[in-house]
C-alpha positions in Angstrom: -96.1 -14.5 125.5 -94.8 -13.4 122.4 -94.9 -15.6 119.3 -91.6 -16.1 117.2 -91.6 -15.6 113.5 -90.1 -18.8 111.9 -86.8 -17.9 110.0 -85.9 -19.8 107.3 -82.1 -20.4 106.6 -81.0 -20.4 103.0 -77.6 -21.9 102.7 -75.0 -19.7 101.3 -74.4 -21.7 98.4 -78.2 -21.3 97.0 -78.1 -17.9 97.8 -75.3 -17.4 95.6 -76.9 -19.2 92.7 -80.1 -17.3 93.0 -78.0 -13.9 93.1 -76.2 -15.1 89.6 -79.4 -16.0 87.8 -80.9 -12.5 88.9 -77.8 -10.8 87.1 -77.9 -13.0 84.2 -81.5 -12.1 83.6 -81.5 -8.6 83.6 -78.1 -8.4 81.5 -79.8 -10.6 78.8 -83.3 -9.3 78.8 -83.1 -5.8 80.0 -85.5 -4.3 82.8 -88.6 -4.8 80.7 -87.7 -8.6 79.8 -87.4 -9.3 83.9 -90.3 -7.1 85.1 -92.3 -6.8 82.0 -93.4 -10.6 81.6 -94.4 -11.4 78.1 -93.6 -8.0 76.4 -91.5 -8.8 73.0 -88.1 -7.1 72.6 -87.3 -4.3 70.2 -86.0 -5.4 67.1 -82.4 -4.8 66.3 -81.2 -1.4 64.6 -80.9 -1.6 60.9 -77.2 -1.2 59.7 -76.9 2.2 57.9 -76.5 1.6 54.1 -74.2 4.4 51.9 -76.0 6.1 49.4 -75.5 4.6 45.8 -72.6 6.3 43.9 -73.6 8.9 41.0 -71.9 7.8 37.7 -70.7 10.6 35.5 -70.3 10.0 31.9 -66.7 10.4 30.6 -66.4 13.2 28.3 -65.6 12.3 24.6 -61.8 12.4 23.9 -60.4 15.3 22.6 -58.8 15.2 19.0 -55.4 14.7 18.9 -53.3 17.3 16.6 -51.2 15.8 14.1 -48.3 18.0 15.3 -47.7 21.4 16.9 -45.7 24.1 15.3 -45.1 27.7 16.7 -45.1 31.0 14.5 -43.0 34.2 15.3 -45.0 37.1 14.4 -44.6 41.2 14.8 -48.2 41.4 16.4 -47.3 45.1 17.6 -45.5 48.2 16.2 -45.3 49.1 12.4 -45.6 45.7 11.1 -48.5 44.5 13.4 -51.0 44.8 10.3 -48.8 42.5 8.2 -48.3 40.0 11.3 -52.2 39.9 11.8 -53.0 39.3 8.4 -50.4 36.2 8.6 -52.4 35.1 11.8 -55.8 35.3 10.0 -54.3 32.9 7.2 -53.2 30.5 9.6 -56.6 30.5 11.6 -58.3 29.6 8.2 -56.0 26.8 7.3 -56.5 25.7 11.0 -60.2 25.5 10.6 -59.9 23.8 7.0 -57.4 21.0 8.6 -59.7 20.6 11.7 -62.7 19.8 9.4 -60.7 17.3 7.4 -59.8 15.7 10.6 -55.9 16.6 10.7 -55.9 19.3 13.2 -52.9 21.4 13.8 -52.1 23.3 17.1 -50.2 26.5 16.6 -48.4 28.4 19.1 -48.5 32.3 18.3 -45.4 34.1 19.6 -45.5 38.2 19.5 -42.1 39.0 18.4 -42.7 42.4 19.7 -42.8 41.6 23.0 -39.7 41.9 25.5 -40.0 38.1 26.5 -40.2 36.5 23.3 -36.9 34.7 23.2 -37.7 32.9 26.7 -41.0 32.2 25.3 -39.4 30.6 22.4 -36.8 28.9 24.4 -39.3 27.3 26.7 -41.6 25.8 24.0 -42.0 21.9 24.5 -39.5 19.9 22.6 -41.9 18.3 20.3 -42.3 21.8 18.7 -39.5 21.5 16.3 -40.8 23.9 13.6 -41.4 27.6 13.8 -42.8 29.8 10.9 -41.0 33.4 10.8 -39.8 35.6 11.8 -40.8 38.6 9.5 -38.0 41.1 10.4 -34.4 41.1 9.7 -33.6 42.2 13.2 -35.4 39.5 14.5 -33.5 36.7 12.7 -30.3 38.6 13.5 -31.3 37.9 17.4 -32.2 34.4 16.8 -28.8 34.2 15.4 -27.0 35.8 18.3 -28.5 33.9 20.9 -28.0 30.4 19.2 -31.6 29.9 18.9 -31.5 28.9 15.1 -29.9 25.7 16.0 -32.5 24.9 18.5 -35.4 24.3 16.0 -36.4 24.5 12.0 -37.0 27.9 11.2 -39.2 28.9 8.0 -38.5 32.6 7.8 -40.8 34.7 6.0 -38.2 36.9 4.7 -36.7 37.3 0.9 -33.3 36.8 2.0 -31.7 35.2 5.6 -29.0 37.9 5.7 -26.0 36.3 7.5 -27.5 33.1 8.1 -27.0 30.3 5.9 -30.3 29.3 3.7 -30.7 25.3 4.0 -28.2 25.0 7.1 -29.2 27.6 9.6 -32.5 28.6 8.4 -34.8 28.1 5.5 -37.2 30.5 3.7 -40.8 30.2 3.3 -41.2 33.5 1.3 -40.6 34.7 -2.4 -36.9 36.1 -2.8 -35.3 38.8 -5.2 -33.6 36.1 -7.0 -37.4 34.5 -8.0 -38.5 38.0 -9.2 -35.5 38.5 -11.3 -35.5 34.8 -12.5 -39.1 35.4 -13.9 -38.4 38.6 -15.6 -35.1 37.2 -17.4 -36.8 34.1 -18.3 -39.6 36.4 -20.3 -37.1 38.7 -21.7 -34.1 36.8 -22.5 -35.6 33.2 -23.0 -38.6 33.8 -24.5 -38.1 36.9 -26.4 -34.5 36.9 -27.0 -33.4 40.2 -25.6 -29.7 39.7 -24.4 -28.8 43.5 -23.6 -30.2 45.1 -20.6 -30.0 48.6 -19.0 -30.5 49.0 -15.3 -31.8 52.4 -14.0 -31.8 52.2 -10.4 -31.9 54.7 -7.2 -28.8 55.4 -5.2 -30.0 53.5 -2.1 -29.3 50.0 -0.5 -32.1 48.3 -2.2 -31.5 49.6 -5.8 -28.0 48.5 -5.3 -28.7 44.8 -4.0 -31.4 44.1 -6.9 -29.0 45.7 -9.6 -26.1 43.4 -8.5 -28.5 40.3 -8.6 -30.1 41.2 -11.8 -26.5 41.6 -13.5 -25.4 38.3 -11.9 -28.4 36.4 -13.0 -28.4 38.0 -16.6 -24.6 37.1 -17.1 -25.6 33.4 -15.7 -28.3 33.1 -18.6 -26.0 34.7 -21.2 -27.3 38.3 -21.2 -25.1 41.3 -20.5 -25.7 44.6 -18.8 -24.7 47.5 -21.6 -25.8 50.7 -19.5 -26.3 51.5 -16.1 -27.8 54.8 -14.5 -28.0 55.7 -10.9 -30.1 58.7 -9.6 -30.9 60.6 -6.5 -33.8 59.3 -4.7 -34.3 62.7 -3.3 -33.4 65.1 -6.4 -35.5 64.8 -9.3 -33.7 67.4 -11.1 -31.0 65.1 -12.2 -33.3 62.4 -13.3 -33.4 63.2 -16.9 -29.7 63.6 -17.2 -29.4 60.1 -15.8 -31.5 58.6 -18.4 -30.2 60.8 -21.3 -26.6 59.7 -20.4 -28.0 56.0 -20.5 -29.5 56.6 -23.9 -26.3 57.8 -25.5 -24.6 54.3 -25.0 -24.0 52.4 -28.1 -22.9 55.3 -30.7 -25.7 57.6 -30.3 -28.5 55.2 -29.4 -29.6 52.9 -26.6 -27.8 49.7 -26.6 -30.2 47.8 -24.8 -33.6 46.2 -25.6 -34.9 46.3 -21.9 -34.4 48.3 -18.8 -34.7 47.1 -15.1 -36.0 49.9 -12.7 -35.7 48.5 -9.0 -37.5 51.1 -7.3 -40.8 51.7 -5.6 -43.9 52.6 -7.8 -44.4 56.4 -7.0 -40.6 57.1 -8.0 -40.2 55.0 -10.8 -43.4 56.3 -12.4 -41.8 59.7 -12.5 -38.3 58.4 -13.8 -39.8 56.3 -16.2 -41.3 59.4 -17.9 -38.0 60.4 -19.0 -37.7 57.7 -21.5 -40.6 58.9 -23.5 -39.7 62.7 -23.2 -36.3 61.3 -25.0 -38.5 59.5 -28.0 -37.8 56.0 -26.6 -41.1 54.2 -26.3 -40.2 50.8 -27.4 -38.0 49.4 -24.5 -39.4 46.3 -22.6 -39.7 47.9 -19.0 -39.2 45.4 -16.2 -40.3 46.3 -12.5 -40.0 44.6 -9.1 -42.5 42.9 -7.2 -43.0 46.5 -5.4 -44.8 47.6 -8.5 -47.2 44.9 -8.3 -47.9 45.5 -4.7 -48.6 49.2 -5.4 -50.8 48.5 -8.2 -53.4 46.6 -6.3 -53.4 49.3 -3.8 -54.0 51.8 -6.7 -56.8 49.8 -7.9 -58.2 49.5 -4.3 -58.1 53.2 -3.8 -58.8 54.0 -7.5 -55.8 55.8 -7.9 -55.3 56.7 -11.6 -52.1 55.9 -13.6 -50.7 56.8 -16.8 -51.3 53.7 -18.5 -49.5 54.8 -22.0 -46.2 54.4 -20.1 -46.6 50.9 -19.0 -47.8 49.3 -22.3 -44.6 47.2 -22.4 -44.0 47.0 -18.7 -44.0 43.6 -16.8 -43.7 43.0 -12.9 -43.5 39.9 -11.0 -46.0 38.9 -8.0 -46.7 35.8 -5.8 -50.5 36.6 -5.4 -53.2 36.4 -7.9 -56.5 36.5 -6.6 -58.2 35.6 -9.9 -56.8 32.4 -9.8 -59.3 29.5 -9.9 -57.2 27.0 -7.9 -58.7 25.4 -5.2 -56.7 26.7 -2.6 -56.8 30.2 -3.7 -60.7 30.0 -3.9 -61.0 28.3 -0.5 -58.7 31.1 1.0 -60.8 34.1 -0.5 -64.1 32.3 0.7 -62.6 31.8 4.3 -61.6 35.5 4.6 -64.6 36.7 3.1 -66.8 34.8 5.7 -64.5 36.4 8.1 -65.4 39.9 6.7 -62.0 40.5 4.8 -63.3 41.1 1.3 -59.7 41.6 -0.3 -57.1 39.1 1.1 -53.6 39.7 -0.1 -50.2 37.8 -0.4 -50.0 37.9 3.7 -53.1 36.0 4.4 -52.0 33.7 1.5 -48.6 33.4 3.3 -50.1 32.1 6.5 -52.7 30.1 5.0 -50.2 28.0 3.1 -47.6 28.0 5.9 -50.1 25.9 8.2 -51.0 23.5 5.5 -47.5 22.8 4.6 -46.7 22.4 8.3 -49.5 19.8 8.4 -48.0 17.8 5.4 -44.4 18.2 6.9 -45.1 16.7 10.3 -42.9 16.6 13.2 -39.2 17.4 12.9 -37.5 16.2 15.8 -34.8 18.7 17.4 -31.3 17.7 16.1 -32.7 16.6 12.6 -29.7 17.1 10.2 -30.2 20.0 7.8 -29.7 17.6 4.9 -32.9 15.9 6.0 -34.9 18.7 6.9 -34.3 20.0 3.2 -35.3 16.6 1.9 -38.5 16.7 4.2 -39.1 20.3 2.9 -38.9 19.2 -0.6 -41.2 16.2 -0.3 -44.0 18.4 1.7 -43.7 20.8 -1.2 -44.1 18.6 -3.8 -47.7 18.0 -5.2 -49.1 20.7 -2.8 -51.4 23.4 -3.8 -50.5 26.6 -3.0 -52.8 29.7 -2.7 -49.8 31.8 -3.6 -47.6 31.2 -6.2 -45.9 27.4 -6.1 -42.9 27.1 -3.9 -40.4 24.3 -3.9 -37.3 23.5 -2.3 -34.0 22.3 -3.9 -31.6 19.7 -2.8 -29.6 22.3 -1.0 -32.6 23.4 0.9 -32.9 26.8 -1.0 -36.5 27.8 -1.6 -37.7 28.7 -5.3 -41.2 30.5 -5.9 -42.5 30.2 -9.5 -43.9 33.9 -9.5 -46.5 35.1 -11.6 -46.0 38.1 -14.4 -48.4 40.9 -14.5 -48.6 43.8 -16.8 -49.9 47.1 -14.9 -53.5 48.2 -15.9 -56.1 50.5 -14.7 -57.6 47.7 -12.8 -54.6 46.7 -11.3 -52.1 43.8 -12.0 -53.3 41.7 -14.9 -52.1 38.3 -15.8 -49.5 38.5 -18.5 -50.5 36.7 -21.7 -46.7 36.1 -22.9 -47.8 35.9 -26.5 -49.8 38.2 -26.7 -47.4 40.4 -25.1 -45.0 39.4 -27.5 -47.2 40.6 -30.4 -47.5 44.1 -28.8 -43.8 44.5 -28.4 -43.0 43.4 -32.0 -45.9 45.6 -33.3 -44.7 48.7 -31.2 -40.9 48.0 -32.4 -42.1 47.7 -36.1 -44.0 50.8 -35.8 -47.2 49.1 -36.7 -49.0 51.2 -33.9 -49.0 55.0 -34.6 -51.2 55.7 -31.7 -51.0 54.6 -28.2 -53.1 51.0 -28.3 -56.3 50.7 -26.2 -56.2 49.7 -22.8 -58.0 46.1 -22.8 -58.0 43.6 -20.1 -58.1 40.4 -22.7 -54.8 40.7 -24.4 -51.9 42.6 -25.5 -52.1 41.6 -28.8 -52.8 44.3 -31.4 -55.1 42.1 -33.1 -56.3 39.5 -30.7 -58.2 36.4 -31.8 -61.5 36.0 -29.8 -60.3 33.0 -28.0 -57.3 34.6 -26.6 -57.3 34.9 -23.0 -54.5 35.4 -20.2 -52.8 32.3 -19.0 -53.9 30.9 -16.0 -50.6 29.8 -14.4 -47.8 31.6 -13.1 -44.5 31.9 -15.3 -42.5 29.0 -14.3 -39.3 29.3 -15.5 -36.9 26.7 -16.3 -35.5 25.5 -12.8 -31.9 24.7 -12.2 -32.9 21.7 -10.4 -36.0 19.6 -10.2 -39.0 21.3 -9.3 -42.6 20.2 -8.7 -44.7 20.7 -11.8 -47.3 23.5 -11.4 -51.0 22.7 -12.5 -51.3 23.0 -16.3 -55.1 22.7 -16.6 -56.9 25.3 -18.5 -59.6 27.2 -16.7 -63.0 27.3 -18.4 -63.1 29.5 -21.1 -59.3 30.1 -21.5 -56.9 28.5 -23.9 -53.3 27.7 -23.2 -50.9 29.4 -25.4 -48.0 27.5 -27.1 -44.4 28.6 -26.1 -43.3 31.2 -28.2 -40.2 30.5 -30.4 -39.6 33.6 -32.8 -37.3 36.1 -31.0 -38.5 39.6 -30.5 -37.0 42.1 -33.0 -33.7 44.1 -31.8 -34.5 47.3 -30.3 -34.5 50.1 -32.8 -34.4 53.9 -31.4 -37.1 56.1 -33.0 -34.6 59.2 -32.9 -30.9 59.7 -32.6 -30.2 61.4 -29.1 -27.7 64.1 -29.6 
């Protein structure tokens, strides 16, 4: 007989509840929690924290330039040396301005590159002032392309050609009129010489300088009583030209000073014809070209016939012996850069950059009258390293040029009163022999304290001009303005 296993019947509702409890237990505790009894569940995962941000200190702010200007220079071709000198002077001024807390940005454009016009045209609109150009052909191209009306150009040229000075463009450079003005103020206004001769080469430069001299002399009450024109290439006719000039005035020269607008190498030979004809008491007036040649001759130790130039004067815009602060600062900066003999071109760049910083921004479209007024204001009171520059109400520039006498050591600043004494002594035949060459004075009997004046010869201007510094340098004495006219020219011998 088989025993039967008892069967426990679980009601369906109870079985469903047991199954639900089992599923919930597994879901909430996992297998370990259900089968492992008292095991501790693992800790929840730690949330991922981003790495700390690295803080980089902000760079110090760059100094903001007072303004930005451009300069148009020939940095290639035959004028590259001059353009490079101007650029060196600009760099010296920039360093000085930055050290003073008034930095100036200068955009240099090479006018010898084929795309220079587009580079200039694409300058930012806030660049309203451009220094240069230095070549007349570059100025012509600016005018033909209409670029002169886009910005204010301060040309490094003695004249602006067909462009109207003070309207189309402005100058930042000595002119032929400045040279002639200095010569005439000394000879006519200071020394009382009213009759002049002009001996010139038959070229365009000689003609233009002669016409300007004659016009300026007439405006100051002088007159041209003799003119000689010689061939620059044919030296055989030079003596005859001089001789013909000396015959004017009834057998003797009717002039007390002669203007010779030619370069030094040729003028030196032409001038000798006066002495061969026994005329050695003329006041000889030369252009700035002579001053530049004398600096080169001194640097190269080239000898000159100094006896021919005892009564010669020539103008210039650069005097390295000046004790003015601007001149000395420039010379120190150039020497620090390895340039022992800076000249007018470095001074030009140095003064332009400093002038532009004083001028400030000139917005495009500024009327010419306002530009001229701003230029005049910026020039007033500025200490230039070259001869002082000023602007009249019409925007025309004027440079109060230095006057020099030739010497074996190069150009020496003229002492007008000492030179007057020598001129008088020669005309009175007080000096039978050539006077010794000295660097102190041109006076035949100089006083121990007599020294060359320290300032450029500043003529009486037609319009108000800024006063040049008048403080004497140590050990030098200011001379009073001479009032006694130089005696009239007397020829030594009649010319047959």
